[in-house]
Residue, then its C-alpha position, 0 to 999 in steps of 0.5 A: x716061215x718055219x719048217x713044214x709051213x710050206x710044201x714046195x713043188x718044183x719042175x723044169x720051167x716052173x709051170x703048172x702041169x696036171x702032175x703039179x695039180x695032182x700034187x696040190x690036190x694031195x697037199x690040200x687034202x693031207x696037209x690042209x694046204x690053204x694057199x698056193x703060191x706060183x713063183x717064177x723067177x728071172x733068168x729061168x731055164x724055161x726062157x732058154x727052152x724057147x731059144x733052144x727048142x730044136x736042140x731040146x727036142x732032138x735030145x728028147x728024141x735021142x733018148x726015147x725009144x723009136x715009137x715014142x720018138x715018132x709021137x714026139x715028132x708028130x706032136x712037134x709037127x703039130x706045134x704042140x711041143x709047147x705043151x710038153x716043154x712049156x717054154x716061157x716067152x714072157x714071165x709075167x704072162x706065164x704067171x697069169x697063165x699058171x694062176x688061171x690054169x689053177x683057178x679054172x681047175x675044178x680040183x682047186x676049190x675056191x677056198x684055196x688062195x692063189x698068188x702069183x709072184x715074180x722073183x728077181x734073181x738079180x736083187x732078191x725082190x718078190x713082185x706080186x703079179x696076180x692073185x685070187x683071194x680065197x673064199x673061206x668056208x667053201x669046200x671041194x664038193 
């Protein structure tokens, strides 16, 4: 792989979000991206989010203006904070979930291949977990 062959998008926890999908659409249209690789890794901070959930919510509340803090508390009360923090309880499951989220999004056409991998920080190996092969010739309507 040479410089410019890949566009790397990162976020906390490495989860697919609406903002990530927006960036991928730009990449598809401007850079003519043909494949998406979702790569999660072992020893992920997203797993720490599960263990440190209460502390993370409190840190967010401490940094937010009062009104936003009330909204965050409401979301937490409704058990919706998983949508905000995207905690990872099972790495392989999270890869399946993120690939499925991309596959089911109408902004990601079938002509885009989607591959899910788990990177081991212990030994540097890359294990394929799931994939959607591209249907070449199909374009976004």
